[in-house]
C-alpha positions, -999 to 999 in steps of 0.1 A, spaced: 0 0 0 14 33 -10 19 60 16 3 93 7 14 119 32 -5 148 18 -38 128 19 -30 115 54 -23 151 66 -56 162 51 -74 134 69 -57 143 102 -67 180 97 -103 170 89 -104 147 120 -93 176 141 -119 199 127 -146 173 131 -137 170 168 -134 207 173 -166 217 155 -191 203 181 -172 222 208 -172 254 189 -144 280 189 -165 304 209 -174 278 235 -142 277 254 -141 249 280 -127 261 313 -127 251 349 -142 277 373 -121 280 404 -143 294 432 -133 303 467 -146 277 491 -147 276 528 -155 252 556 -155 252 594 -140 223 613 -138 214 649 -105 197 658 -99 188 695 -122 216 707 -106 242 685 -125 258 656 -106 259 623 -117 278 592 -103 264 559 -104 286 528 -95 273 494 -89 294 463 -75 283 429 -39 278 443 -37 276 481 -57 259 509 -55 281 540 -63 271 576 -71 297 602 -75 290 639 -98 307 664 -70 303 690 -52 336 686 -70 342 653 -38 331 634 -30 316 601 -18 280 607 -15 266 573 -10 277 537 -9 245 516 1 249 479 -22 223 464 -18 235 429 14 219 416 24 223 379 44 197 361 78 192 378 67 206 412 50 191 442 23 202 467 39 219 497 30 233 531 43 268 536 39 273 573 66 257 596 51 237 625 22 224 604 21 191 585 -6 186 559 -16 152 544 -17 154 506 -48 133 502 -70 141 532 -56 176 539 -56 167 576 -33 189 595 -11 183 625 3 213 645 34 217 666 27 228 702 42 262 710 48 271 674 46 308 666 22 312 637 17 342 613 -3 371 628 0 359 664 -5 391 684 10 402 717 -4 434 733 -11 443 769 -32 415 785 -38 397 753 -24 361 752 -16 340 721 -40 313 735 -70 337 736 -100 323 717 -115 347 691 -150 349 677 -151 343 640 -172 348 609 -169 343 572 -178 372 548 -181 361 511 -181 387 483 -210 390 460 -190 383 428 -170 354 444 -137 371 437 -126 372 473 -136 359 508 -130 375 542 -124 358 575 -129 380 605 -117 373 641 -127 395 670 -117 395 707 -123 418 736 -101 421 767 -98 449 793 -119 473 772 -99 467 741 -115 452 710 -91 435 686 -103 427 650 -82 406 626 -96 407 591 -81 384 564 -90 389 528 -83 360 505 -83 367 467 -90 343 439 -60 352 418 -25 341 410 -7 364 435 -7 340 464 -13 368 489 -36 375 518 -45 411 529 -45 415 566 -60 444 586 -54 447 623 -79 470 641 -76 481 677 -106 499 692 -108 514 727 -142 505 742 -134 519 777 -144 554 788 -107 562 796 -77 563 774 -53 534 770 -16 535 765 7 506 755 43 517 760 57 486 743 33 487 714 22 454 699 41 425 684 28 408 653 45 376 645 54 363 610 67 329 621 99 309 623 106 301 586 90 289 554 82 255 540 81 232 569 113 234 589 135 246 560 169 254 575 180 270 543 154 298 546 171 331 551 156 360 570 156 391 549 144 427 553 135 456 531 144 491 543 141 522 522 139 501 490 170 481 498 172 444 507 193 435 537 200 404 558 202 424 590 180 449 608 186 486 600 179 506 631 170 540 615 154 528 582 118 527 571 106 491 571 88 480 539 88 442 544 104 412 560 103 375 557 120 342 549 133 332 515 146 299 501 130 282 471 98 295 487 89 327 504 69 338 534 69 376 532 51 402 551 46 435 532 41 467 552 36 503 543 68 523 545 67 536 580 89 545 610 62 532 635 71 495 628 103 478 635 113 442 630 121 420 659 138 386 663 133 363 693 147 329 702 122 301 705 125 265 718 102 240 702 95 203 711 94 186 677 82 150 673 105 129 652 112 92 646 139 94 673 114 108 697 107 144 710 136 167 701 141 203 713 147 226 684 160 261 686 143 285 662 141 323 657 107 340 655 105 369 632 78 397 633 71 434 636 68 456 667 49 489 666 58 521 683 40 530 716 3 531 712 -21 556 728 -59 552 722 -84 578 734 -119 566 743 -137 552 713 -106 557 691 -98 532 665 -64 524 649 -60 503 618 -27 488 604 -27 470 570 -4 443 559 -1 418 530 13 383 532 29 364 503 31 326 506 44 308 475 72 297 452 100 321 444 92 328 408 100 362 393 67 364 374 47 357 406 68 380 428 65 408 401 27 407 405 30 420 441 62 440 435 84 416 454 108 407 426 137 421 445 135 398 475 154 370 456 182 370 431 175 360 395 196 331 382 208 332 346 180 307 337 154 331 352 169 359 332 164 338 301 129 327 310 114 360 322 115 378 288 98 348 271 72 346 299 65 383 297 62 381 259 38 352 264 18 372 289 18 402 265 3 380 238 -23 368 263 -32 404 270 -36 409 232 -56 377 225 -74 370 258 -65 333 259 -32 316 264 -39 290 237 -42 318 211 -11 334 226 8 301 221 -6 297 186 5 333 178 39 325 193 41 294 171 32 314 140 59 340 147 85 313 154 77 294 122 79 326 102 113 335 117 126 300 112 112 296 76 144 307 58 164 281 78 137 255 73 137 261 35 175 258 34 173 226 55 149 209 31 167 221 0 199 206 15 182 174 24 167 171 -11 201 175 -27 215 150 -3 189 125 -14 197 132 -50 234 126 -42 229 92 -26 235 71 -57 267 90 -64 278 88 -27 272 50 -27 292 46 -59 320 66 -43 319 45 -12 322 13 -33 355 26 -46 370 29 -11 364 -3 7 366 -4 45 387 -27 67 363 -56 67 358 -54 29 395 -53 24 400 -84 46 374 -103 26 389 -92 -8 426 -96 1 431 -123 27 468 -125 21 475 -88 29 490 -82 64 469 -68 92 491 -37 94 488 -30 57 451 -36 57 446 -10 85 469 15 67 450 9 35 416 13 52 427 45 69 439 60 36 407 49 19 386 66 46 406 99 44 405 100 6 368 91 5 360 119 30 380 143 9 362 133 -23 328 136 -6 337 171 6 346 180 -30 313 166 -42 294 186 -16 312 217 -25 307 212 -62 270 206 -58 265 234 -32 254 210 -4 260 215 33 259 181 50 251 198 84 226 222 69 196 200 78 205 201 115 205 238 121 167 244 123 163 214 146 192 227 168 175 261 170 140 248 176 150 225 204 161 253 228 129 273 218 109 242 228 127 239 261 124 276 269 87 277 260 81 246 282 98 262 311 80 296 305 47 278 306 57 261 339 71 295 351 37 312 345 16 281 354 -2 299 383 -14 326 359 -23 302 331 -42 281 357 -67 309 363 -74 317 327 -100 301 304 -93 268 288 -93 260 251 -117 237 233 -117 205 253 -87 215 274 -98 228 308 -64 240 320 -34 247 297 -10 245 326 -18 209 332 -19 177 311 -47 170 287 -70 147 307 -81 129 275 -46 130 258 -63 140 225 -37 167 218 -10 142 224 -24 118 199 -29 145 173 7 157 178 21 122 174 1 117 142 12 150 129 49 141 137 46 108 118 31 126 88 58 153 90 86 126 92 71 107 62 72 139 41 109 146 50 133 137 22 157 118 44 186 100 29 184 62 36 147 64 43 142 27 41 165 22 71 146 49 91 111 34 88 113 21 124 124 55 138 97 72 118 70 55 140 89 47 172 103 82 180 70 101 179 52 73 198 79 72 225 78 110 228 40 109 232 42 82 259 71 97 279 58 133 277 21 128 278 17 145 312 34 177 301 13 209 301 -13 208 274 -2 244 264 32 229 254 15 202 233 -5 230 216 27 246 206 43 214 194 11 203 174 7 237 158 44 239 150 44 205 134 13 213 114 28 246 103 60 227 94 40 203 73 25 232 54 59 247 48 72 213 36 43 211 11 53 245 -3 90 236 -4 82 203 -21 63 221 -47 92 245 -51 117 217 -54 96 200 -81 94 232 -101 132 236 -99 138 200 -109 116 204 -139 136 234 -151 171 219 -151 183 185 -163 196 158 -140 234 158 -137 255 130 -153 266 105 -127 295 85 -142 315 113 -156 312 135 -125 322 107 -102 351 95 -123 364 131 -123 365 130 -85 389 100 -83 423 97 -98 426 59 -98 405 30 -86 414 20 -51 404 -16 -56 429 -20 -85 457 -4 -64 450 -28 -36 450 -57 -61 484 -47 -75 498 -45 -40 483 -79 -32 497 -94 -64 532 -81 -57 530 -97 -22 520 -131 -38 550 -130 -61 573 -123 -33 
């Protein structure tokens, strides 16, 4: 049965359109990530869990603190992680265990207030579902404390926190030591690599600056727990030693930690006076694109790889802003890439076509220069040393004649590799850029049957389409020695599909569209090559090849062997 690549490509394209048509280009499949909340009672303590598109938070009425920030959204190559030290979260059940005595974010110390005070709580959803608020209130000695957490359903990974102090007593209140608001003891479990960092007057430091305006502080490693403050002189960072009893396989171990937080200036409240301080907390991975959303890109250093990825990710985000969908942004990125690479692609296929035409002449040339095994079979009486010397001379002279033939015909034997060498880094960078912006892509509409371009295709349809397109594209490629590459034609695309099937579907969209575009370019180039072939006659084989060689090597070897026999 004859292989008809163009008809096969047309069938593949029609199948794609038939599948797409019932869905409709205007009916974009997408997963709606809503903010959800639930109230749990664990050992007599009320916990409020709030889940947005990226993080599952856990708040406790004991102290009105944040005790868990679990990154349950994990793009390819990453894992689900708990951001708050002292809390362990089970990946399946989301059941938490807490370390006694742990200092949790937003633990408040002020006057007669204790970290173990129980707060009243309520959940305040928004009308449009874009955010949810959790409010904790507590009264002690005529002072009302309100902690208001605002959780947003976006990719920033931040919580807005408002601390309100209201004097309910008929007399004024004064707190000479101000209040202490804790951030915690680290980030990402008990990560010893987490470094405490501070921002004073727009400058990052690893030590406290006594006379600077504090803008933020936190812990940074591969993850970040960062408290953002308004630039002010009324807040200063503090560090306090802390001893924790941690349960391990060896038993209970006492661990020394350092608690980090902010301390306010002395507070004076007149009767009925209210004071409000606002903060923002970032809990998440250290990615430049995420940190840039909340203007925290300077809390961590960019690696050379980040410096390479950020422009691509920003360009992809710009295309998203232009198209309104990351799939269209990727398709537009593909179109631009294929247009830029077309001159190289054209040169590649012209070179490969010429190489295919040269195959009979190259084979004829190779027959004139037998290798070591062929020489052994033809001249068994020749010594091993002379055979090796003769084979080496044959190889050198054959290589020289092949280079002369390539030069005469205007063929670059490495010309077919350049587009592939260039496209492979583009594929790697785009894959990493999609992973780098996965949180942002995760919250945008899907495309056709793909609910989330940052995750794998749940039906693997895009994988199958891409593998089929790759096979068609390979069949259309004028590869020298095609009969020997039939196995690779089928095996390589299938192996790639099986091994990389769980890659982000956005990457598969790029690879599928790029392959289809390449098939279209090949069709045009094939037409161009046929037109050129019809215009000029085929070159003579025997005369050209004889001109490349001065004397038949086989005869020379035979003469040498004959002389040896006479001796």
